[in-house]
PyMOL Python script that loads the backbone (N, CA, C, O; Angstrom):
from pymol import cmd

cmd.read_pdbstr("""\
ATOM      1  N   MET A   1       3.807   4.182  20.634  1.00  0.00           N
ATOM      2  CA  MET A   1       2.842   3.619  19.705  1.00  0.00           C
ATOM      3  C   MET A   1       1.986   2.547  20.367  1.00  0.00           C
ATOM      4  O   MET A   1       0.904   2.247  19.863  1.00  0.00           O
ATOM      5  N   ASN A   2       2.422   1.967  21.457  1.00  0.00           N
ATOM      6  CA  ASN A   2       1.661   0.914  22.113  1.00  0.00           C
ATOM      7  C   ASN A   2       0.324   1.389  22.646  1.00  0.00           C
ATOM      8  O   ASN A   2      -0.563   0.565  22.865  1.00  0.00           O
ATOM      9  N   GLY A   3       0.141   2.692  22.865  1.00  0.00           N
ATOM     10  CA  GLY A   3      -1.107   3.200  23.392  1.00  0.00           C
ATOM     11  C   GLY A   3      -2.172   3.430  22.340  1.00  0.00           C
ATOM     12  O   GLY A   3      -3.302   3.777  22.686  1.00  0.00           O
ATOM     13  N   ILE A   4      -1.852   3.251  21.071  1.00  0.00           N
ATOM     14  CA  ILE A   4      -2.797   3.505  19.988  1.00  0.00           C
ATOM     15  C   ILE A   4      -3.758   2.329  19.864  1.00  0.00           C
ATOM     16  O   ILE A   4      -3.340   1.173  19.803  1.00  0.00           O
ATOM     17  N   THR A   5      -5.059   2.643  19.828  1.00  0.00           N
ATOM     18  CA  THR A   5      -6.090   1.626  19.634  1.00  0.00           C
ATOM     19  C   THR A   5      -7.106   2.130  18.617  1.00  0.00           C
ATOM     20  O   THR A   5      -7.266   3.334  18.412  1.00  0.00           O
ATOM     21  N   VAL A   6      -7.789   1.177  17.985  1.00  0.00           N
ATOM     22  CA  VAL A   6      -8.867   1.499  17.050  1.00  0.00           C
ATOM     23  C   VAL A   6     -10.063   0.629  17.432  1.00  0.00           C
ATOM     24  O   VAL A   6      -9.942  -0.588  17.573  1.00  0.00           O
ATOM     25  N   LEU A   7     -11.208   1.267  17.596  1.00  0.00           N
ATOM     26  CA  LEU A   7     -12.440   0.556  17.938  1.00  0.00           C
ATOM     27  C   LEU A   7     -13.174   0.197  16.655  1.00  0.00           C
ATOM     28  O   LEU A   7     -13.431   1.058  15.813  1.00  0.00           O
ATOM     29  N   LEU A   8     -13.512  -1.085  16.513  1.00  0.00           N
ATOM     30  CA  LEU A   8     -14.254  -1.568  15.348  1.00  0.00           C
ATOM     31  C   LEU A   8     -15.562  -2.189  15.816  1.00  0.00           C
ATOM     32  O   LEU A   8     -15.612  -2.848  16.855  1.00  0.00           O
ATOM     33  N   HIS A   9     -16.613  -1.975  15.046  1.00  0.00           N
ATOM     34  CA  HIS A   9     -17.927  -2.530  15.360  1.00  0.00           C
ATOM     35  C   HIS A   9     -18.255  -3.626  14.358  1.00  0.00           C
ATOM     36  O   HIS A   9     -18.188  -3.408  13.149  1.00  0.00           O
ATOM     37  N   THR A  10     -18.609  -4.801  14.858  1.00  0.00           N
ATOM     38  CA  THR A  10     -19.033  -5.896  13.984  1.00  0.00           C
ATOM     39  C   THR A  10     -20.514  -6.160  14.229  1.00  0.00           C
ATOM     40  O   THR A  10     -21.110  -5.620  15.160  1.00  0.00           O
ATOM     41  N   GLY A  11     -21.077  -6.974  13.404  1.00  0.00           N
ATOM     42  CA  GLY A  11     -22.504  -7.258  13.438  1.00  0.00           C
ATOM     43  C   GLY A  11     -23.074  -6.748  12.127  1.00  0.00           C
ATOM     44  O   GLY A  11     -23.119  -5.540  11.893  1.00  0.00           O
ATOM     45  N   GLY A  12     -23.503  -7.647  11.289  1.00  0.00           N
ATOM     46  CA  GLY A  12     -23.918  -7.259   9.946  1.00  0.00           C
ATOM     47  C   GLY A  12     -22.767  -7.322   8.966  1.00  0.00           C
ATOM     48  O   GLY A  12     -22.977  -7.425   7.758  1.00  0.00           O
ATOM     49  N   HIS A  13     -21.546  -7.260   9.486  1.00  0.00           N
ATOM     50  CA  HIS A  13     -20.347  -7.456   8.663  1.00  0.00           C
ATOM     51  C   HIS A  13     -19.214  -7.933   9.571  1.00  0.00           C
ATOM     52  O   HIS A  13     -19.250  -7.756  10.789  1.00  0.00           O
ATOM     53  N   CYS A  14     -18.225  -8.531   8.953  1.00  0.00           N
ATOM     54  CA  CYS A  14     -17.139  -9.161   9.703  1.00  0.00           C
ATOM     55  C   CYS A  14     -16.066  -8.153  10.105  1.00  0.00           C
ATOM     56  O   CYS A  14     -16.127  -6.977   9.745  1.00  0.00           O
ATOM     57  N   ILE A  15     -15.100  -8.632  10.845  1.00  0.00           N
ATOM     58  CA  ILE A  15     -14.000  -7.802  11.332  1.00  0.00           C
ATOM     59  C   ILE A  15     -13.171  -7.226  10.180  1.00  0.00           C
ATOM     60  O   ILE A  15     -12.678  -6.103  10.282  1.00  0.00           O
ATOM     61  N   GLU A  16     -13.014  -7.971   9.102  1.00  0.00           N
ATOM     62  CA  GLU A  16     -12.242  -7.470   7.964  1.00  0.00           C
ATOM     63  C   GLU A  16     -12.936  -6.280   7.315  1.00  0.00           C
ATOM     64  O   GLU A  16     -12.296  -5.266   7.037  1.00  0.00           O
ATOM     65  N   THR A  17     -14.225  -6.391   7.074  1.00  0.00           N
ATOM     66  CA  THR A  17     -14.988  -5.296   6.477  1.00  0.00           C
ATOM     67  C   THR A  17     -15.008  -4.088   7.400  1.00  0.00           C
ATOM     68  O   THR A  17     -14.874  -2.952   6.944  1.00  0.00           O
ATOM     69  N   SER A  18     -15.173  -4.327   8.677  1.00  0.00           N
ATOM     70  CA  SER A  18     -15.160  -3.243   9.653  1.00  0.00           C
ATOM     71  C   SER A  18     -13.812  -2.517   9.639  1.00  0.00           C
ATOM     72  O   SER A  18     -13.770  -1.287   9.686  1.00  0.00           O
ATOM     73  N   ALA A  19     -12.723  -3.264   9.574  1.00  0.00           N
ATOM     74  CA  ALA A  19     -11.385  -2.672   9.539  1.00  0.00           C
ATOM     75  C   ALA A  19     -11.173  -1.882   8.247  1.00  0.00           C
ATOM     76  O   ALA A  19     -10.595  -0.796   8.276  1.00  0.00           O
ATOM     77  N   LYS A  20     -11.632  -2.414   7.123  1.00  0.00           N
ATOM     78  CA  LYS A  20     -11.497  -1.708   5.850  1.00  0.00           C
ATOM     79  C   LYS A  20     -12.291  -0.405   5.863  1.00  0.00           C
ATOM     80  O   LYS A  20     -11.808   0.626   5.395  1.00  0.00           O
ATOM     81  N   ASN A  21     -13.506  -0.456   6.398  1.00  0.00           N
ATOM     82  CA  ASN A  21     -14.334   0.749   6.472  1.00  0.00           C
ATOM     83  C   ASN A  21     -13.675   1.818   7.347  1.00  0.00           C
ATOM     84  O   ASN A  21     -13.645   2.992   6.980  1.00  0.00           O
ATOM     85  N   GLU A  22     -13.154   1.412   8.489  1.00  0.00           N
ATOM     86  CA  GLU A  22     -12.502   2.363   9.389  1.00  0.00           C
ATOM     87  C   GLU A  22     -11.217   2.891   8.766  1.00  0.00           C
ATOM     88  O   GLU A  22     -10.894   4.068   8.931  1.00  0.00           O
ATOM     89  N   PHE A  23     -10.486   2.055   8.061  1.00  0.00           N
ATOM     90  CA  PHE A  23      -9.270   2.489   7.368  1.00  0.00           C
ATOM     91  C   PHE A  23      -9.600   3.574   6.343  1.00  0.00           C
ATOM     92  O   PHE A  23      -8.916   4.596   6.272  1.00  0.00           O
ATOM     93  N   ARG A  24     -10.649   3.347   5.551  1.00  0.00           N
ATOM     94  CA  ARG A  24     -11.074   4.343   4.557  1.00  0.00           C
ATOM     95  C   ARG A  24     -11.463   5.657   5.230  1.00  0.00           C
ATOM     96  O   ARG A  24     -11.083   6.737   4.778  1.00  0.00           O
ATOM     97  N   LYS A  25     -12.224   5.547   6.313  1.00  0.00           N
ATOM     98  CA  LYS A  25     -12.671   6.738   7.036  1.00  0.00           C
ATOM     99  C   LYS A  25     -11.481   7.541   7.566  1.00  0.00           C
ATOM    100  O   LYS A  25     -11.425   8.760   7.401  1.00  0.00           O
ATOM    101  N   LEU A  26     -10.537   6.856   8.198  1.00  0.00           N
ATOM    102  CA  LEU A  26      -9.387   7.546   8.780  1.00  0.00           C
ATOM    103  C   LEU A  26      -8.463   8.133   7.715  1.00  0.00           C
ATOM    104  O   LEU A  26      -7.939   9.233   7.891  1.00  0.00           O
ATOM    105  N   THR A  27      -8.257   7.413   6.615  1.00  0.00           N
ATOM    106  CA  THR A  27      -7.406   7.958   5.554  1.00  0.00           C
ATOM    107  C   THR A  27      -8.060   9.179   4.912  1.00  0.00           C
ATOM    108  O   THR A  27      -7.369  10.134   4.558  1.00  0.00           O
ATOM    109  N   ASN A  28      -9.377   9.158   4.759  1.00  0.00           N
ATOM    110  CA  ASN A  28     -10.068  10.333   4.231  1.00  0.00           C
ATOM    111  C   ASN A  28      -9.916  11.524   5.171  1.00  0.00           C
ATOM    112  O   ASN A  28      -9.672  12.643   4.720  1.00  0.00           O
ATOM    113  N   LEU A  29     -10.059  11.292   6.473  1.00  0.00           N
ATOM    114  CA  LEU A  29      -9.863  12.366   7.449  1.00  0.00           C
ATOM    115  C   LEU A  29      -8.448  12.922   7.372  1.00  0.00           C
ATOM    116  O   LEU A  29      -8.238  14.133   7.443  1.00  0.00           O
ATOM    117  N   LEU A  30      -7.492  12.029   7.226  1.00  0.00           N
ATOM    118  CA  LEU A  30      -6.093  12.446   7.134  1.00  0.00           C
ATOM    119  C   LEU A  30      -5.840  13.272   5.883  1.00  0.00           C
ATOM    120  O   LEU A  30      -5.139  14.282   5.934  1.00  0.00           O
ATOM    121  N   LEU A  31      -6.403  12.852   4.771  1.00  0.00           N
ATOM    122  CA  LEU A  31      -6.207  13.572   3.511  1.00  0.00           C
ATOM    123  C   LEU A  31      -6.914  14.925   3.506  1.00  0.00           C
ATOM    124  O   LEU A  31      -6.454  15.860   2.851  1.00  0.00           O
ATOM    125  N   GLN A  32      -8.026  15.038   4.229  1.00  0.00           N
ATOM    126  CA  GLN A  32      -8.784  16.279   4.257  1.00  0.00           C
ATOM    127  C   GLN A  32      -8.286  17.263   5.313  1.00  0.00           C
ATOM    128  O   GLN A  32      -8.693  18.425   5.310  1.00  0.00           O
ATOM    129  N   SER A  33      -7.422  16.821   6.204  1.00  0.00           N
ATOM    130  CA  SER A  33      -6.971  17.689   7.289  1.00  0.00           C
ATOM    131  C   SER A  33      -5.968  18.716   6.791  1.00  0.00           C
ATOM    132  O   SER A  33      -5.337  18.545   5.748  1.00  0.00           O
ATOM    133  N   ASP A  34      -5.838  19.779   7.557  1.00  0.00           N
ATOM    134  CA  ASP A  34      -4.862  20.825   7.241  1.00  0.00           C
ATOM    135  C   ASP A  34      -3.456  20.259   7.354  1.00  0.00           C
ATOM    136  O   ASP A  34      -3.184  19.412   8.205  1.00  0.00           O
ATOM    137  N   THR A  35      -2.581  20.721   6.507  1.00  0.00           N
ATOM    138  CA  THR A  35      -1.196  20.262   6.564  1.00  0.00           C
ATOM    139  C   THR A  35      -0.494  20.789   7.808  1.00  0.00           C
ATOM    140  O   THR A  35       0.507  20.218   8.238  1.00  0.00           O
ATOM    141  N   ASP A  36      -1.003  21.868   8.389  1.00  0.00           N
ATOM    142  CA  ASP A  36      -0.410  22.431   9.597  1.00  0.00           C
ATOM    143  C   ASP A  36      -0.812  21.670  10.859  1.00  0.00           C
ATOM    144  O   ASP A  36      -0.178  21.810  11.905  1.00  0.00           O
ATOM    145  N   THR A  37      -1.854  20.876  10.757  1.00  0.00           N
ATOM    146  CA  THR A  37      -2.370  20.163  11.918  1.00  0.00           C
ATOM    147  C   THR A  37      -1.488  18.968  12.233  1.00  0.00           C
ATOM    148  O   THR A  37      -1.043  18.262  11.328  1.00  0.00           O
ATOM    149  N   ASN A  38      -1.235  18.742  13.518  1.00  0.00           N
ATOM    150  CA  ASN A  38      -0.481  17.564  13.939  1.00  0.00           C
ATOM    151  C   ASN A  38      -1.419  16.366  13.936  1.00  0.00           C
ATOM    152  O   ASN A  38      -2.330  16.286  14.760  1.00  0.00           O
ATOM    153  N   ASN A  39      -1.201  15.440  13.016  1.00  0.00           N
ATOM    154  CA  ASN A  39      -2.065  14.274  12.851  1.00  0.00           C
ATOM    155  C   ASN A  39      -1.374  12.991  13.288  1.00  0.00           C
ATOM    156  O   ASN A  39      -1.641  11.919  12.746  1.00  0.00           O
ATOM    157  N   SER A  40      -0.498  13.102  14.254  1.00  0.00           N
ATOM    158  CA  SER A  40       0.305  11.958  14.672  1.00  0.00           C
ATOM    159  C   SER A  40      -0.556  10.772  15.093  1.00  0.00           C
ATOM    160  O   SER A  40      -0.313   9.646  14.658  1.00  0.00           O
ATOM    161  N   GLU A  41      -1.547  11.010  15.927  1.00  0.00           N
ATOM    162  CA  GLU A  41      -2.391   9.903  16.395  1.00  0.00           C
ATOM    163  C   GLU A  41      -3.183   9.298  15.242  1.00  0.00           C
ATOM    164  O   GLU A  41      -3.298   8.076  15.144  1.00  0.00           O
ATOM    165  N   LEU A  42      -3.720  10.129  14.384  1.00  0.00           N
ATOM    166  CA  LEU A  42      -4.465   9.646  13.223  1.00  0.00           C
ATOM    167  C   LEU A  42      -3.563   8.825  12.303  1.00  0.00           C
ATOM    168  O   LEU A  42      -3.974   7.774  11.811  1.00  0.00           O
ATOM    169  N   GLU A  43      -2.354   9.291  12.071  1.00  0.00           N
ATOM    170  CA  GLU A  43      -1.401   8.555  11.242  1.00  0.00           C
ATOM    171  C   GLU A  43      -1.059   7.204  11.862  1.00  0.00           C
ATOM    172  O   GLU A  43      -0.930   6.211  11.147  1.00  0.00           O
ATOM    173  N   GLN A  44      -0.915   7.160  13.168  1.00  0.00           N
ATOM    174  CA  GLN A  44      -0.592   5.908  13.851  1.00  0.00           C
ATOM    175  C   GLN A  44      -1.766   4.928  13.791  1.00  0.00           C
ATOM    176  O   GLN A  44      -1.554   3.720  13.688  1.00  0.00           O
ATOM    177  N   LYS A  45      -2.992   5.432  13.854  1.00  0.00           N
ATOM    178  CA  LYS A  45      -4.166   4.565  13.718  1.00  0.00           C
ATOM    179  C   LYS A  45      -4.239   3.979  12.314  1.00  0.00           C
ATOM    180  O   LYS A  45      -4.557   2.803  12.141  1.00  0.00           O
ATOM    181  N   VAL A  46      -3.946   4.802  11.315  1.00  0.00           N
ATOM    182  CA  VAL A  46      -3.931   4.319   9.932  1.00  0.00           C
ATOM    183  C   VAL A  46      -2.856   3.243   9.775  1.00  0.00           C
ATOM    184  O   VAL A  46      -3.093   2.210   9.150  1.00  0.00           O
ATOM    185  N   GLU A  47      -1.680   3.488  10.342  1.00  0.00           N
ATOM    186  CA  GLU A  47      -0.600   2.503  10.268  1.00  0.00           C
ATOM    187  C   GLU A  47      -0.996   1.187  10.947  1.00  0.00           C
ATOM    188  O   GLU A  47      -0.723   0.108  10.423  1.00  0.00           O
ATOM    189  N   LEU A  48      -1.634   1.284  12.104  1.00  0.00           N
ATOM    190  CA  LEU A  48      -2.092   0.096  12.825  1.00  0.00           C
ATOM    191  C   LEU A  48      -3.096  -0.691  11.992  1.00  0.00           C
ATOM    192  O   LEU A  48      -2.973  -1.909  11.863  1.00  0.00           O
ATOM    193  N   LEU A  49      -4.082  -0.010  11.429  1.00  0.00           N
ATOM    194  CA  LEU A  49      -5.087  -0.703  10.623  1.00  0.00           C
ATOM    195  C   LEU A  49      -4.481  -1.296   9.357  1.00  0.00           C
ATOM    196  O   LEU A  49      -4.857  -2.394   8.947  1.00  0.00           O
ATOM    197  N   LEU A  50      -3.559  -0.591   8.743  1.00  0.00           N
ATOM    198  CA  LEU A  50      -2.898  -1.126   7.546  1.00  0.00           C
ATOM    199  C   LEU A  50      -2.151  -2.407   7.898  1.00  0.00           C
ATOM    200  O   LEU A  50      -2.243  -3.399   7.176  1.00  0.00           O
ATOM    201  N   HIS A  51      -1.421  -2.388   8.993  1.00  0.00           N
ATOM    202  CA  HIS A  51      -0.708  -3.588   9.441  1.00  0.00           C
ATOM    203  C   HIS A  51      -1.696  -4.723   9.713  1.00  0.00           C
ATOM    204  O   HIS A  51      -1.467  -5.862   9.305  1.00  0.00           O
ATOM    205  N   PHE A  52      -2.783  -4.414  10.395  1.00  0.00           N
ATOM    206  CA  PHE A  52      -3.808  -5.409  10.708  1.00  0.00           C
ATOM    207  C   PHE A  52      -4.396  -6.004   9.426  1.00  0.00           C
ATOM    208  O   PHE A  52      -4.541  -7.221   9.318  1.00  0.00           O
ATOM    209  N   LEU A  53      -4.733  -5.155   8.462  1.00  0.00           N
ATOM    210  CA  LEU A  53      -5.326  -5.636   7.214  1.00  0.00           C
ATOM    211  C   LEU A  53      -4.350  -6.460   6.379  1.00  0.00           C
ATOM    212  O   LEU A  53      -4.752  -7.428   5.734  1.00  0.00           O
ATOM    213  N   GLU A  54      -3.090  -6.089   6.386  1.00  0.00           N
ATOM    214  CA  GLU A  54      -2.103  -6.792   5.565  1.00  0.00           C
ATOM    215  C   GLU A  54      -1.603  -8.086   6.195  1.00  0.00           C
ATOM    216  O   GLU A  54      -1.146  -8.974   5.476  1.00  0.00           O
ATOM    217  N   ASN A  55      -1.675  -8.216   7.506  1.00  0.00           N
ATOM    218  CA  ASN A  55      -1.023  -9.341   8.175  1.00  0.00           C
ATOM    219  C   ASN A  55      -1.957 -10.305   8.895  1.00  0.00           C
ATOM    220  O   ASN A  55      -1.491 -11.279   9.485  1.00  0.00           O
ATOM    221  N   SER A  56      -3.240 -10.061   8.862  1.00  0.00           N
ATOM    222  CA  SER A  56      -4.170 -10.941   9.568  1.00  0.00           C
ATOM    223  C   SER A  56      -4.721 -12.014   8.641  1.00  0.00           C
ATOM    224  O   SER A  56      -4.917 -11.787   7.447  1.00  0.00           O
ATOM    225  N   ASP A  57      -4.965 -13.172   9.208  1.00  0.00           N
ATOM    226  CA  ASP A  57      -5.620 -14.258   8.476  1.00  0.00           C
ATOM    227  C   ASP A  57      -7.106 -14.166   8.816  1.00  0.00           C
ATOM    228  O   ASP A  57      -7.562 -14.720   9.816  1.00  0.00           O
ATOM    229  N   PHE A  58      -7.843 -13.466   7.980  1.00  0.00           N
ATOM    230  CA  PHE A  58      -9.241 -13.184   8.288  1.00  0.00           C
ATOM    231  C   PHE A  58     -10.125 -14.417   8.225  1.00  0.00           C
ATOM    232  O   PHE A  58     -11.147 -14.473   8.910  1.00  0.00           O
ATOM    233  N   ASN A  59      -9.761 -15.401   7.426  1.00  0.00           N
ATOM    234  CA  ASN A  59     -10.538 -16.646   7.428  1.00  0.00           C
ATOM    235  C   ASN A  59     -10.455 -17.315   8.794  1.00  0.00           C
ATOM    236  O   ASN A  59     -11.459 -17.807   9.310  1.00  0.00           O
ATOM    237  N   VAL A  60      -9.277 -17.335   9.373  1.00  0.00           N
ATOM    238  CA  VAL A  60      -9.098 -17.919  10.708  1.00  0.00           C
ATOM    239  C   VAL A  60      -9.830 -17.085  11.760  1.00  0.00           C
ATOM    240  O   VAL A  60     -10.495 -17.636  12.637  1.00  0.00           O
ATOM    241  N   LEU A  61      -9.712 -15.772  11.674  1.00  0.00           N
ATOM    242  CA  LEU A  61     -10.398 -14.909  12.640  1.00  0.00           C
ATOM    243  C   LEU A  61     -11.907 -15.093  12.582  1.00  0.00           C
ATOM    244  O   LEU A  61     -12.556 -15.240  13.618  1.00  0.00           O
ATOM    245  N   ARG A  62     -12.469 -15.086  11.374  1.00  0.00           N
ATOM    246  CA  ARG A  62     -13.930 -15.256  11.244  1.00  0.00           C
ATOM    247  C   ARG A  62     -14.384 -16.610  11.758  1.00  0.00           C
ATOM    248  O   ARG A  62     -15.447 -16.718  12.368  1.00  0.00           O
ATOM    249  N   ALA A  63     -13.591 -17.640  11.517  1.00  0.00           N
ATOM    250  CA  ALA A  63     -13.957 -18.988  11.972  1.00  0.00           C
ATOM    251  C   ALA A  63     -13.803 -19.151  13.479  1.00  0.00           C
ATOM    252  O   ALA A  63     -14.391 -20.061  14.064  1.00  0.00           O
ATOM    253  N   SER A  64     -13.028 -18.289  14.109  1.00  0.00           N
ATOM    254  CA  SER A  64     -12.731 -18.459  15.533  1.00  0.00           C
ATOM    255  C   SER A  64     -13.820 -17.927  16.459  1.00  0.00           C
ATOM    256  O   SER A  64     -13.911 -18.359  17.608  1.00  0.00           O
ATOM    257  N   ASP A  65     -14.641 -17.003  15.983  1.00  0.00           N
ATOM    258  CA  ASP A  65     -15.598 -16.371  16.887  1.00  0.00           C
ATOM    259  C   ASP A  65     -16.724 -15.727  16.087  1.00  0.00           C
ATOM    260  O   ASP A  65     -16.474 -15.072  15.075  1.00  0.00           O
ATOM    261  N   GLU A  66     -17.958 -15.910  16.537  1.00  0.00           N
ATOM    262  CA  GLU A  66     -19.111 -15.330  15.844  1.00  0.00           C
ATOM    263  C   GLU A  66     -19.067 -13.807  15.841  1.00  0.00           C
ATOM    264  O   GLU A  66     -19.598 -13.176  14.927  1.00  0.00           O
ATOM    265  N   ARG A  67     -18.444 -13.215  16.843  1.00  0.00           N
ATOM    266  CA  ARG A  67     -18.329 -11.753  16.890  1.00  0.00           C
ATOM    267  C   ARG A  67     -17.423 -11.249  15.775  1.00  0.00           C
ATOM    268  O   ARG A  67     -17.686 -10.199  15.188  1.00  0.00           O
ATOM    269  N   LEU A  68     -16.366 -11.983  15.482  1.00  0.00           N
ATOM    270  CA  LEU A  68     -15.450 -11.583  14.411  1.00  0.00           C
ATOM    271  C   LEU A  68     -16.025 -11.879  13.030  1.00  0.00           C
ATOM    272  O   LEU A  68     -15.660 -11.238  12.044  1.00  0.00           O
ATOM    273  N   ALA A  69     -16.919 -12.849  12.970  1.00  0.00           N
ATOM    274  CA  ALA A  69     -17.577 -13.189  11.709  1.00  0.00           C
ATOM    275  C   ALA A  69     -18.710 -12.219  11.390  1.00  0.00           C
ATOM    276  O   ALA A  69     -19.208 -12.196  10.264  1.00  0.00           O
ATOM    277  N   GLY A  70     -19.117 -11.420  12.369  1.00  0.00           N
ATOM    278  CA  GLY A  70     -20.200 -10.475  12.159  1.00  0.00           C
ATOM    279  C   GLY A  70     -21.567 -11.051  12.433  1.00  0.00           C
ATOM    280  O   GLY A  70     -22.576 -10.388  12.195  1.00  0.00           O
ATOM    281  N   ILE A  71     -21.620 -12.277  12.931  1.00  0.00           N
ATOM    282  CA  ILE A  71     -22.892 -12.913  13.242  1.00  0.00           C
ATOM    283  C   ILE A  71     -23.494 -12.301  14.504  1.00  0.00           C
ATOM    284  O   ILE A  71     -24.691 -12.023  14.562  1.00  0.00           O
ATOM    285  N   THR A  72     -22.655 -12.099  15.503  1.00  0.00           N
ATOM    286  CA  THR A  72     -23.056 -11.486  16.762  1.00  0.00           C
ATOM    287  C   THR A  72     -22.431 -10.096  16.839  1.00  0.00           C
ATOM    288  O   THR A  72     -21.216  -9.968  16.690  1.00  0.00           O
ATOM    289  N   PRO A  73     -23.228  -9.054  17.068  1.00  0.00           N
ATOM    290  CA  PRO A  73     -22.664  -7.710  17.165  1.00  0.00           C
ATOM    291  C   PRO A  73     -21.679  -7.599  18.329  1.00  0.00           C
ATOM    292  O   PRO A  73     -21.894  -8.169  19.398  1.00  0.00           O
ATOM    293  N   ALA A  74     -20.605  -6.861  18.101  1.00  0.00           N
ATOM    294  CA  ALA A  74     -19.589  -6.683  19.140  1.00  0.00           C
ATOM    295  C   ALA A  74     -18.774  -5.435  18.859  1.00  0.00           C
ATOM    296  O   ALA A  74     -18.765  -4.911  17.745  1.00  0.00           O
ATOM    297  N   GLU A  75     -18.100  -4.979  19.880  1.00  0.00           N
ATOM    298  CA  GLU A  75     -17.100  -3.936  19.728  1.00  0.00           C
ATOM    299  C   GLU A  75     -15.747  -4.585  19.961  1.00  0.00           C
ATOM    300  O   GLU A  75     -15.528  -5.243  20.978  1.00  0.00           O
ATOM    301  N   CYS A  76     -14.851  -4.398  19.020  1.00  0.00           N
ATOM    302  CA  CYS A  76     -13.525  -5.006  19.073  1.00  0.00           C
ATOM    303  C   CYS A  76     -12.484  -3.898  19.045  1.00  0.00           C
ATOM    304  O   CYS A  76     -12.653  -2.887  18.363  1.00  0.00           O
ATOM    305  N   ILE A  77     -11.427  -4.096  19.780  1.00  0.00           N
ATOM    306  CA  ILE A  77     -10.337  -3.127  19.805  1.00  0.00           C
ATOM    307  C   ILE A  77      -9.122  -3.751  19.134  1.00  0.00           C
ATOM    308  O   ILE A  77      -8.700  -4.852  19.486  1.00  0.00           O
ATOM    309  N   VAL A  78      -8.570  -3.041  18.172  1.00  0.00           N
ATOM    310  CA  VAL A  78      -7.320  -3.449  17.544  1.00  0.00           C
ATOM    311  C   VAL A  78      -6.234  -2.584  18.168  1.00  0.00           C
ATOM    312  O   VAL A  78      -6.360  -1.362  18.236  1.00  0.00           O
ATOM    313  N   LYS A  79      -5.173  -3.229  18.621  1.00  0.00           N
ATOM    314  CA  LYS A  79      -4.069  -2.488  19.232  1.00  0.00           C
ATOM    315  C   LYS A  79      -2.772  -3.216  18.960  1.00  0.00           C
ATOM    316  O   LYS A  79      -2.766  -4.343  18.465  1.00  0.00           O
ATOM    317  N   TRP A  80      -1.671  -2.556  19.291  1.00  0.00           N
ATOM    318  CA  TRP A  80      -0.356  -3.178  19.159  1.00  0.00           C
ATOM    319  C   TRP A  80      -0.089  -4.022  20.395  1.00  0.00           C
ATOM    320  O   TRP A  80      -0.468  -3.652  21.506  1.00  0.00           O
ATOM    321  N   ASP A  81       0.576  -5.172  20.190  1.00  0.00           N
ATOM    322  CA  ASP A  81       1.090  -5.904  21.338  1.00  0.00           C
ATOM    323  C   ASP A  81       2.518  -5.438  21.599  1.00  0.00           C
ATOM    324  O   ASP A  81       2.987  -4.500  20.955  1.00  0.00           O
ATOM    325  N   ASP A  82       3.202  -6.068  22.515  1.00  0.00           N
ATOM    326  CA  ASP A  82       4.560  -5.634  22.881  1.00  0.00           C
ATOM    327  C   ASP A  82       5.571  -5.801  21.748  1.00  0.00           C
ATOM    328  O   ASP A  82       6.606  -5.135  21.742  1.00  0.00           O
ATOM    329  N   ASN A  83       5.282  -6.682  20.792  1.00  0.00           N
ATOM    330  CA  ASN A  83       6.193  -6.929  19.672  1.00  0.00           C
ATOM    331  C   ASN A  83       5.789  -6.170  18.413  1.00  0.00           C
ATOM    332  O   ASN A  83       6.271  -6.470  17.321  1.00  0.00           O
ATOM    333  N   LYS A  84       4.905  -5.188  18.567  1.00  0.00           N
ATOM    334  CA  LYS A  84       4.370  -4.387  17.469  1.00  0.00           C
ATOM    335  C   LYS A  84       3.648  -5.245  16.433  1.00  0.00           C
ATOM    336  O   LYS A  84       3.766  -5.015  15.229  1.00  0.00           O
ATOM    337  N   ASN A  85       2.911  -6.221  16.908  1.00  0.00           N
ATOM    338  CA  ASN A  85       1.981  -6.970  16.089  1.00  0.00           C
ATOM    339  C   ASN A  85       0.590  -6.497  16.465  1.00  0.00           C
ATOM    340  O   ASN A  85       0.321  -6.210  17.631  1.00  0.00           O
ATOM    341  N   SER A  86      -0.301  -6.416  15.476  1.00  0.00           N
ATOM    342  CA  SER A  86      -1.658  -5.982  15.786  1.00  0.00           C
ATOM    343  C   SER A  86      -2.426  -7.147  16.385  1.00  0.00           C
ATOM    344  O   SER A  86      -2.285  -8.292  15.954  1.00  0.00           O
ATOM    345  N   ILE A  87      -3.246  -6.835  17.394  1.00  0.00           N
ATOM    346  CA  ILE A  87      -4.065  -7.855  18.029  1.00  0.00           C
ATOM    347  C   ILE A  87      -5.481  -7.302  18.208  1.00  0.00           C
ATOM    348  O   ILE A  87      -5.692  -6.089  18.191  1.00  0.00           O
ATOM    349  N   VAL A  88      -6.432  -8.198  18.377  1.00  0.00           N
ATOM    350  CA  VAL A  88      -7.818  -7.827  18.582  1.00  0.00           C
ATOM    351  C   VAL A  88      -8.248  -8.293  19.964  1.00  0.00           C
ATOM    352  O   VAL A  88      -7.988  -9.426  20.368  1.00  0.00           O
ATOM    353  N   ILE A  89      -8.914  -7.391  20.680  1.00  0.00           N
ATOM    354  CA  ILE A  89      -9.541  -7.781  21.938  1.00  0.00           C
ATOM    355  C   ILE A  89     -10.981  -7.301  21.904  1.00  0.00           C
ATOM    356  O   ILE A  89     -11.321  -6.400  21.138  1.00  0.00           O
ATOM    357  N   PHE A  90     -11.817  -7.892  22.721  1.00  0.00           N
ATOM    358  CA  PHE A  90     -13.234  -7.520  22.734  1.00  0.00           C
ATOM    359  C   PHE A  90     -13.501  -6.484  23.801  1.00  0.00           C
ATOM    360  O   PHE A  90     -13.016  -6.585  24.928  1.00  0.00           O
ATOM    361  N   ALA A  91     -14.280  -5.488  23.427  1.00  0.00           N
ATOM    362  CA  ALA A  91     -14.614  -4.420  24.352  1.00  0.00           C
ATOM    363  C   ALA A  91     -15.954  -4.661  25.018  1.00  0.00           C
ATOM    364  O   ALA A  91     -16.275  -3.992  26.000  1.00  0.00           O
ATOM    365  N   ASP A  92     -16.731  -5.577  24.524  1.00  0.00           N
ATOM    366  CA  ASP A  92     -18.069  -5.780  25.089  1.00  0.00           C
ATOM    367  C   ASP A  92     -18.121  -6.815  26.156  1.00  0.00           C
ATOM    368  O   ASP A  92     -19.188  -7.078  26.710  1.00  0.00           O
TER     369      ASP A  92
END
""", "prot")
cmd.dss("prot")
cmd.show_as("cartoon", "prot")
cmd.util.cbc("prot")
cmd.orient("prot")
């Protein structure tokens, strides 16, 4: 599971909104997929985003960096750390 990452785009909206939008998109893809299809990676991305959305302090994240606040456009990667906590790193 440590290799699973999700790319989020900010700018015009904050990291929380970006994560919620991507969560909705991925869950819709999962629900629309064939039951015979192996969706392991998609399921793990949904789990990662759910953990990120439920356990992050978005007020602190937005206050910490203009990229996370959506003021400056950026690409952010959400991934698991070694302790299975979600973390954000910048891709740009």
